[in-house]
C-alpha positions, 0 to 999 in steps of 0.5 A: 500500500502506498504511503502519502506524504504531505511535504511542507516546504519553501517554494524552492525546496518543493521544486527540488523535491519534485525532481526526485525519482520516488520509490513505488511505495510513496506519493507526495502532496506538496504544500508550499510557503514563502515563509516558515511562519505560514506552515500552520496555515497550510496544515489547516487545508491538509488533504488526507495523508499518512505522514507529514514531512517538513523541509526543516525545523523552523516550519515544524516548530511553528506548527507544533501547536496545530500538530497536537490536533493531528493524529498522524506522525510528523517529522522534519528534515534535519540539517546535518554535517553532510549538508553543511560540508557539501555546501562549503565544498561547493562554495570553495570549489565553484565560488572560490570562497574561503570559510572565514569569509562567510557568515552562516546561519545554522540550526546546530553550531556544533555541526560546523565546529565539528567540520572545522575540527575535522579539517584541522585538529589544531583548530587554526582554521579561521571560523566563519561568523555563525548565527544559531537558529532558535525555535522562535527565531525572528527571521528579520534578526537573521537577515540583520546578522548577515547584513551587518557582517557584510556591510562591516566587511566581516564577510563576503557572502551570506550562507543561509539555511532559510529560503525566506532569508535568502530572498530578503538578502537577494533583494537587498543586493547582498551576495548570498547562497542557500544551504544545499539540500542533497537529494540523497538527504531528502530521499532518506528523510522521505523513506524514514517518514514512510517507515514511521507511517508504516510503524504507526499503522502497525502499532495502531492495530495492536489488540486492546481490551477495555474494562468498565467495572461498575460499582453502582449499577443502579446509577449507570445510565442505560445508554452508557455502554452503547456510547462507550462501545461506539467511541471505541468502535468495539464489540462488548460483553458483560460478565459480573458487573464488568463490561469488556470492550474489544478494540485496538490501540489506535482507536484508544489513542484517537478517542483519548484526543477527543475532548468529548470522550475525555468528558464522557470518561470523567462522567463515569466516576464514581459510578464506574471505573474504566481501564485498558490492557494491551497484549499479543492475544485477547486473553493477555490484553484482558488480563492486563486490563483487569490488572490496570483496574487494580493498579489504578486504585493504588495511584494517588491520581485517579482516572483511566489507566492502561497496562501495556504488553510490557507490564508498564502502567500508563495513566491517568490518561490522557497524558496530554490535554485533549485537543480535538474538539467539535469546532462548529464555528470553523469557516471551512466547516460551515462552508461544507455544511452549507453546500451539503446541507449536512450539519456542522456537527456531522462534518466535524465527525466526518473529519474525525472519522477520516483521522481515525481511519488514517485516510483509508478507504471505507464502506457505508457500513464503516461510516454508519458504525462510527456515526452510530446511524443506520446504513441507509442514513450513512448512504444518504450522507455519502450521496450528499458529499459526493454531489459536492465532490467531497468524496470519491468512489475508489473501488469495491469490497467483495463480501463473503455473503451473497449480494452486490460488492460494497463500494469503497469511498475516500473523503476529500475533506481537510483532516484537522 
């Protein structure tokens, strides 16, 4: 199965990446910016994908807040000694530029210092002027650093890691050069992103069992079990005032990022206690879930706990503040709602559904189960989306029983 990478980078970086011959197992969607600060805005219109790859640390760090609301892996291409060494070699051989005549901005000062140490262990090589980029770097301050050194005669050329800085230096008439991005580095980063996306999908399918232990049956609302089963997309059974839910780790991790689910879990106390267990088998996961119940009682902080297959206790969950909410006032959401006549709440749930399934194709039955509606209602929802081109038919799924094959669909709604 192909992995779709959302590549977020500068105009120039994306142009370079487009020329790389890709392996058969990946495809790239490009999201271009003029300044790293624009990266978070691009994530707001992200199409369904499996992993996000940033061209550098600055756009990644600018996007950290919004990345907390996205359940797929995200990485950035790290600047390393190889990148810097190749750039310095090019400037020396093609531009006849000595190292000490350069002003340079880089993410890690130690990288260039190590290169200089390798060139001359006695450290007699003159160092260039170095500006170390920080996560909250003011790009104008980086531009001013290079301007000052050039105008004071301390450097003859500015070498920058930031394309937006390069553009400003060029506009100011300052001799400047962009840090080279070797195609081999970019391709390795893409391959790493594919590996991490595959690993995330593998982890998400781990067997998980939830146990709801009821302390006051008469106080438990009648629909609680149905609501919990729908959140967890789980089959369930009852045994001695305990309700067992059979699901996956990926589902648990996803719903724990939902504010609505966390609020639902809080409403379960003190009438009942919820815990989860992971394991290589259903039996092991069930045993670990029961152990998590007992171990959770010994903890000072009460809440939902999970015991993994390595007997490590996690909790209370969620470890971080849930960030996925029903944003019913989102302008894009309201626009889709108006076009399809579906409510903003349904559109928001559809976005969550797409995240939950990591943008994989689905059937009307899958959607009906997630929305807790009938198949006929799910089919009507799909038709409204299809009429406005927010959904595509991408294939068919054969069933073991008699009847027509089930259509497979894919959403085309931004994932966050």
